[in-house]
N, CA and C atoms as a LAMMPS dump frame, in Angstrom:
ITEM: TIMESTEP
0
ITEM: NUMBER OF ATOMS
360
ITEM: BOX BOUNDS ff ff ff
-5.0000000000000000e+02 5.0000000000000000e+02
-5.0000000000000000e+02 5.0000000000000000e+02
-5.0000000000000000e+02 5.0000000000000000e+02
ITEM: ATOMS id mol type element x y z
1 1 1 N -256.209 460.683 -154.999
2 1 2 C -255.655 460.429 -156.845
3 1 3 C -254.726 460.733 -157.513
4 2 1 N -253.584 461.792 -156.133
5 2 2 C -252.657 461.915 -157.502
6 2 3 C -251.554 460.641 -156.93
7 3 1 N -252.269 460.623 -155.169
8 3 2 C -251.269 459.275 -154.698
9 3 3 C -251.415 457.705 -156.047
10 4 1 N -252.462 457.465 -156.471
11 4 2 C -253.016 456.764 -156.604
12 4 3 C -252.009 456.341 -157.761
13 5 1 N -251.96 458.094 -158.58
14 5 2 C -251.205 458.234 -160.102
15 5 3 C -249.734 457.861 -158.997
16 6 1 N -249.177 457.943 -158.213
17 6 2 C -248.046 458.232 -158.297
18 6 3 C -247.685 456.557 -157.877
19 7 1 N -248.442 455.367 -157.536
20 7 2 C -248.058 454.297 -156.631
21 7 3 C -248.652 453.042 -157.942
22 8 1 N -248.891 454.335 -159.43
23 8 2 C -249.184 453.228 -160.304
24 8 3 C -250.586 452.668 -160.986
25 9 1 N -251.366 454.049 -160.295
26 9 2 C -253.183 453.231 -160.361
27 9 3 C -252.748 453.349 -162.232
28 10 1 N -254.19 453.006 -162.833
29 10 2 C -254.705 452.673 -163.872
30 10 3 C -256.4 453.097 -163.682
31 11 1 N -256.472 453.228 -165.235
32 11 2 C -258.076 453.818 -164.715
33 11 3 C -258.386 452.358 -165.622
34 12 1 N -259.509 452.019 -165.271
35 12 2 C -260.333 450.709 -166.045
36 12 3 C -261.431 450.678 -166.052
37 13 1 N -262.212 450.036 -167.419
38 13 2 C -263.001 450.257 -167.561
39 13 3 C -263.725 448.98 -167.454
40 14 1 N -264.79 448.039 -166.893
41 14 2 C -265.905 447.119 -166.695
42 14 3 C -267.45 446.363 -167.623
43 15 1 N -266.543 445.97 -168.194
44 15 2 C -267.883 446.525 -168.976
45 15 3 C -268.51 444.75 -168.893
46 16 1 N -270.151 443.563 -169.028
47 16 2 C -271.038 443.812 -169.5
48 16 3 C -270.936 442.821 -170.937
49 17 1 N -270.749 440.933 -170.852
50 17 2 C -271.539 440.832 -172.301
51 17 3 C -272.939 440.819 -173.039
52 18 1 N -272.91 441.052 -173.259
53 18 2 C -274.67 441.518 -173.55
54 18 3 C -275.706 440.404 -173.055
55 19 1 N -274.587 439.422 -173.674
56 19 2 C -275.799 438.435 -172.454
57 19 3 C -275.769 437.542 -170.469
58 20 1 N -274.703 439.027 -170.712
59 20 2 C -274.993 439.147 -168.945
60 20 3 C -274.656 440.448 -168.376
61 21 1 N -276.274 440.951 -168.519
62 21 2 C -276.51 442.378 -167.917
63 21 3 C -277.091 441.923 -166.476
64 22 1 N -276.429 442.54 -165.415
65 22 2 C -277.528 442.163 -164.268
66 22 3 C -278.333 443.693 -164.328
67 23 1 N -279.254 443.704 -162.77
68 23 2 C -279.635 444.69 -162.82
69 23 3 C -278.546 446.091 -161.646
70 24 1 N -279.168 446.673 -161.377
71 24 2 C -277.692 447.822 -160.63
72 24 3 C -277.329 446.961 -159.195
73 25 1 N -278.217 446.757 -158.218
74 25 2 C -277.948 445.875 -157.139
75 25 3 C -276.466 445.338 -157.963
76 26 1 N -277.2 444.313 -158.685
77 26 2 C -276.214 442.967 -158.968
78 26 3 C -274.822 444.102 -159.099
79 27 1 N -274.535 444.726 -159.975
80 27 2 C -273.677 445.29 -160.138
81 27 3 C -272.777 446.572 -159.404
82 28 1 N -273.729 446.724 -158.319
83 28 2 C -272.866 447.025 -157.513
84 28 3 C -272.104 446.217 -156.772
85 29 1 N -272.452 445.452 -156.3
86 29 2 C -271.705 443.958 -155.62
87 29 3 C -270.812 443.138 -156.905
88 30 1 N -270.833 443.585 -157.921
89 30 2 C -269.946 443.224 -158.475
90 30 3 C -268.503 444.061 -158.277
91 31 1 N -268.687 445.422 -158.131
92 31 2 C -267.959 446.558 -158.227
93 31 3 C -267.443 446.189 -157.002
94 32 1 N -267.734 446.013 -155.979
95 32 2 C -267.717 445.997 -154.593
96 32 3 C -266.254 444.94 -154.574
97 33 1 N -266.611 443.75 -154.874
98 33 2 C -265.753 443.027 -154.76
99 33 3 C -265.503 442.624 -155.82
100 34 1 N -264.847 443.184 -156.941
101 34 2 C -264.263 443.553 -158.032
102 34 3 C -262.744 444.223 -157.026
103 35 1 N -263.314 446.261 -156.793
104 35 2 C -262.282 446.751 -156.251
105 35 3 C -261.707 445.686 -155.209
106 36 1 N -262.59 445.372 -154.238
107 36 2 C -261.618 445.062 -152.632
108 36 3 C -260.675 443.581 -153.146
109 37 1 N -260.836 443.094 -154.411
110 37 2 C -260.478 442.082 -154.106
111 37 3 C -258.621 442.155 -154.953
112 38 1 N -258.824 442.911 -156.621
113 38 2 C -257.377 443.726 -156.928
114 38 3 C -257.137 445.044 -157.196
115 39 1 N -257.925 445.55 -156.009
116 39 2 C -256.804 446.955 -155.261
117 39 3 C -257.028 447.15 -153.511
118 40 1 N -255.534 447.877 -153.558
119 40 2 C -254.843 448.538 -152.832
120 40 3 C -255.446 450.08 -152.63
121 41 1 N -255.79 450.813 -153.236
122 41 2 C -256.959 451.81 -153.022
123 41 3 C -257.474 451.795 -154.745
124 42 1 N -258.375 452.118 -154.733
125 42 2 C -259.723 452.771 -155.783
126 42 3 C -260.688 453.225 -155.464
127 43 1 N -260.863 454.305 -156.166
128 43 2 C -262.318 454.808 -156.245
129 43 3 C -263.326 454.371 -157.968
130 44 1 N -263.895 453.91 -157.542
131 44 2 C -265.036 452.979 -158.197
132 44 3 C -266.548 453.981 -158.862
133 45 1 N -266.786 453.915 -159.735
134 45 2 C -268.338 454.161 -160.142
135 45 3 C -268.746 453.315 -161.254
136 46 1 N -270.03 453.55 -161.04
137 46 2 C -270.927 452.566 -162.005
138 46 3 C -271.99 453.431 -162.313
139 47 1 N -271.656 453.409 -163.727
140 47 2 C -272.244 454.825 -164.793
141 47 3 C -272.991 453.446 -166.588
142 48 1 N -273.556 454.228 -167.287
143 48 2 C -274.268 454.326 -168.354
144 48 3 C -273.731 454.386 -168.89
145 49 1 N -274.198 453.545 -170.094
146 49 2 C -273.096 454.128 -171.964
147 49 3 C -274.041 455.573 -172.963
148 50 1 N -273.184 456.573 -172.683
149 50 2 C -274.05 457.379 -174.351
150 50 3 C -274.68 457.239 -174.916
151 51 1 N -274.939 455.845 -175.496
152 51 2 C -275.031 455.782 -176.969
153 51 3 C -275.988 455.192 -176.653
154 52 1 N -276.214 453.058 -175.731
155 52 2 C -276.645 452.297 -175.734
156 52 3 C -277.376 452.004 -174.382
157 53 1 N -276.768 453.356 -173.25
158 53 2 C -277.37 452.634 -172.226
159 53 3 C -276.519 451.507 -171.606
160 54 1 N -275.783 450.341 -172.272
161 54 2 C -274.768 449.765 -171.324
162 54 3 C -274.21 449.85 -170.296
163 55 1 N -274.523 449.238 -168.551
164 55 2 C -274.51 449.627 -167.423
165 55 3 C -272.469 449.315 -167.94
166 56 1 N -271.91 449.799 -166.639
167 56 2 C -270.704 449.507 -166.419
168 56 3 C -269.92 450.109 -165.033
169 57 1 N -268.914 448.942 -165.523
170 57 2 C -268.157 450.26 -163.847
171 57 3 C -266.564 450.64 -164.366
172 58 1 N -266.908 452.479 -164.02
173 58 2 C -265.39 452.996 -163.754
174 58 3 C -263.799 452.936 -162.519
175 59 1 N -263.207 452.042 -162.713
176 59 2 C -262.175 452.235 -161.256
177 59 3 C -260.792 453.281 -161.608
178 60 1 N -260.895 454.239 -160.819
179 60 2 C -258.489 453.969 -160.832
180 60 3 C -258.409 453.387 -159.668
181 61 1 N -257.679 452.13 -159.668
182 61 2 C -256.865 451.44 -159.604
183 61 3 C -256.022 451.467 -159.417
184 62 1 N -255.39 451.3 -157.636
185 62 2 C -253.877 450.848 -157.665
186 62 3 C -253.638 449.15 -157.314
187 63 1 N -252.895 448.445 -158.564
188 63 2 C -253.217 447.153 -158.065
189 63 3 C -253.061 446.448 -156.702
190 64 1 N -253.198 445.555 -156.442
191 64 2 C -252.513 445.169 -155.328
192 64 3 C -250.912 444.611 -155.301
193 65 1 N -249.684 444.651 -154.754
194 65 2 C -248.981 444.049 -154.502
195 65 3 C -248.366 442.396 -154.941
196 66 1 N -247.862 442.542 -156.149
197 66 2 C -247.789 441.013 -157.132
198 66 3 C -248.855 440.298 -157.517
199 67 1 N -249.7 441.375 -157.363
200 67 2 C -250.869 440.873 -158.221
201 67 3 C -251.542 442.354 -159.735
202 68 1 N -251.522 441.644 -160.368
203 68 2 C -251.285 442.032 -162.186
204 68 3 C -253.101 442.297 -162.46
205 69 1 N -253.605 443.095 -162.235
206 69 2 C -255.289 443.031 -163.054
207 69 3 C -254.697 443.533 -164.356
208 70 1 N -255.416 442.354 -165.216
209 70 2 C -255.376 442.353 -166.456
210 70 3 C -256.266 442.126 -167.053
211 71 1 N -256.451 442.598 -168.475
212 71 2 C -258.061 442.111 -168.725
213 71 3 C -258.409 440.729 -169.021
214 72 1 N -258.316 439.58 -168.019
215 72 2 C -258.615 438.413 -167.956
216 72 3 C -259.417 438.367 -166.269
217 73 1 N -259.437 438.754 -165.686
218 73 2 C -259.851 438.576 -164.061
219 73 3 C -260.938 439.258 -164.215
220 74 1 N -262.098 440.144 -165.209
221 74 2 C -262.917 440.201 -165.225
222 74 3 C -263.916 439.444 -165.934
223 75 1 N -264.591 438.411 -165.449
224 75 2 C -265.2 436.979 -166.391
225 75 3 C -266.84 437.456 -166.744
226 76 1 N -267.206 438.597 -166.746
227 76 2 C -268.376 438.778 -166.568
228 76 3 C -269.149 439.515 -167.884
229 77 1 N -267.415 439.915 -168.639
230 77 2 C -267.671 440.633 -170.054
231 77 3 C -266.044 441.255 -170.326
232 78 1 N -266.054 442.104 -170.566
233 78 2 C -264.69 442.628 -171.301
234 78 3 C -263.616 443.742 -170.097
235 79 1 N -262.797 443.897 -170.291
236 79 2 C -262.455 445.136 -169.61
237 79 3 C -260.834 446.183 -170.014
238 80 1 N -261.077 447.195 -170.022
239 80 2 C -260.485 447.73 -170.72
240 80 3 C -259.393 448.901 -169.935
241 81 1 N -258.133 448.625 -170.079
242 81 2 C -257.185 449.121 -169.454
243 81 3 C -256.299 450.875 -169.55
244 82 1 N -255.887 451.623 -169.201
245 82 2 C -255.266 452.702 -169.263
246 82 3 C -254.727 453.028 -168.464
247 83 1 N -253.302 453.279 -168.996
248 83 2 C -252.686 454.214 -168.155
249 83 3 C -252.861 455.24 -167.505
250 84 1 N -251.976 455.639 -166.655
251 84 2 C -251.7 457.415 -166.83
252 84 3 C -250.48 458.239 -166.68
253 85 1 N -250.428 458.315 -167.362
254 85 2 C -249.148 458.503 -168.596
255 85 3 C -248.885 459.618 -167.682
256 86 1 N -247.47 460.2 -167.72
257 86 2 C -246.553 460.932 -166.838
258 86 3 C -245.599 461.32 -167.547
259 87 1 N -246.691 463.518 -168.021
260 87 2 C -246.209 463.831 -169.365
261 87 3 C -245.617 465.531 -168.367
262 88 1 N -244.818 466.253 -169.305
263 88 2 C -243.756 466.721 -169.051
264 88 3 C -244.234 467.644 -167.824
265 89 1 N -245.995 468.537 -167.783
266 89 2 C -247.138 468.889 -167.593
267 89 3 C -247.596 467.862 -166.719
268 90 1 N -246.745 467.504 -165.796
269 90 2 C -247.624 466.123 -164.853
270 90 3 C -249.1 466.155 -163.716
271 91 1 N -249.096 467.906 -163.873
272 91 2 C -250.388 468.573 -162.826
273 91 3 C -251.464 468.566 -163.768
274 92 1 N -250.911 468.861 -165.036
275 92 2 C -251.928 469.696 -166.02
276 92 3 C -253.29 468.232 -166.477
277 93 1 N -252.283 467.166 -166.301
278 93 2 C -252.579 465.957 -167.179
279 93 3 C -253.306 465.063 -166.191
280 94 1 N -252.259 465.469 -164.6
281 94 2 C -253.5 464.421 -164.134
282 94 3 C -254.777 465.297 -163.622
283 95 1 N -254.459 466.676 -163.861
284 95 2 C -256.091 467.761 -163.532
285 95 3 C -257.547 466.86 -164.303
286 96 1 N -256.731 466.969 -166.059
287 96 2 C -257.86 466.341 -167.092
288 96 3 C -258.181 464.956 -166.662
289 97 1 N -256.812 464.243 -165.806
290 97 2 C -257.774 462.904 -165.843
291 97 3 C -258.735 462.516 -164.602
292 98 1 N -258.579 463.566 -163.497
293 98 2 C -259.012 463.808 -162.802
294 98 3 C -260.74 464.198 -162.907
295 99 1 N -260.699 465.064 -164.155
296 99 2 C -261.731 465.434 -164.62
297 99 3 C -262.568 465.309 -165.224
298 100 1 N -262.06 463.926 -166.077
299 100 2 C -262.445 462.54 -166.4
300 100 3 C -263.339 461.723 -165.556
301 101 1 N -262.536 461.634 -164.219
302 101 2 C -263.185 460.73 -163.564
303 101 3 C -264.923 461.211 -162.945
304 102 1 N -264.545 462.925 -162.115
305 102 2 C -264.952 463.353 -161.544
306 102 3 C -266.281 463.318 -162.798
307 103 1 N -266.563 463.879 -164.08
308 103 2 C -267.738 463.733 -165.126
309 103 3 C -267.85 462.404 -164.764
310 104 1 N -267.384 461.068 -165.332
311 104 2 C -268.02 460.349 -165.08
312 104 3 C -269.026 460.198 -163.536
313 105 1 N -267.796 460.436 -163.004
314 105 2 C -268.86 460.471 -161.522
315 105 3 C -270.1 460.87 -161.037
316 106 1 N -269.833 462.403 -161.482
317 106 2 C -271.595 463.283 -161.018
318 106 3 C -272.548 462.968 -162.429
319 107 1 N -271.975 462.388 -163.946
320 107 2 C -273.107 462.717 -165.426
321 107 3 C -274.639 462.101 -164.221
322 108 1 N -275.757 462.8 -164.745
323 108 2 C -276.72 462.148 -164.568
324 108 3 C -277.098 460.336 -164.411
325 109 1 N -275.98 460.083 -166.15
326 109 2 C -275.893 458.501 -165.831
327 109 3 C -275.714 457.25 -164.726
328 110 1 N -274.413 458.237 -163.834
329 110 2 C -273.815 457.615 -162.932
330 110 3 C -274.216 457.504 -161.103
331 111 1 N -274.672 456.279 -161.039
332 111 2 C -275.85 455.946 -159.976
333 111 3 C -274.547 455.872 -158.716
334 112 1 N -273.183 455.011 -158.158
335 112 2 C -273.111 454.579 -156.915
336 112 3 C -271.619 455.085 -156.96
337 113 1 N -271.038 455.852 -156.259
338 113 2 C -269.118 456.39 -156.544
339 113 3 C -269.144 455.141 -154.663
340 114 1 N -267.771 454.398 -154.886
341 114 2 C -267.279 453.926 -153.788
342 114 3 C -265.976 454.481 -153.544
343 115 1 N -265.194 454.253 -152.283
344 115 2 C -263.296 454.05 -152.695
345 115 3 C -263.197 453.449 -151.396
346 116 1 N -262.005 452.728 -151.944
347 116 2 C -261.176 452.693 -150.907
348 116 3 C -261.021 453.726 -149.754
349 117 1 N -261.053 452.5 -148.265
350 117 2 C -261.317 452.989 -147.238
351 117 3 C -259.544 453.571 -146.388
352 118 1 N -258.867 452.666 -147.077
353 118 2 C -256.718 452.993 -146.654
354 118 3 C -257.069 453.75 -147.315
355 119 1 N -255.738 454.539 -146.455
356 119 2 C -254.724 455.83 -146.802
357 119 3 C -253.128 455.376 -147.386
358 120 1 N -252.507 455.675 -148.354
359 120 2 C -251.63 455.53 -148.539
360 120 3 C -250.249 456.792 -148.154
């Protein structure tokens, strides 16, 4: 994850429109496809919302060279993008960020976790 941070990785949440809610198997297929098409390096997981239980995808992604991963490249719903900011105490912020991703991937509602095989 630290390498992903240094290479400009961002935190993405991919949601589905209310009229486009697939089952978990379809979401896993979507997650793999999106991650491989858009990212050099990635860690992605499927999660369910705490409040309404809506299925969605979380991903730390280093976008492919000359490929801007934007809010417009997810046609199934909405994309929220957060930068990983470089603060004075970089290690502390990165640990907090990794903890957030870890909490999402190991909580009871999280189901699948995938990552890129390639190492940079």
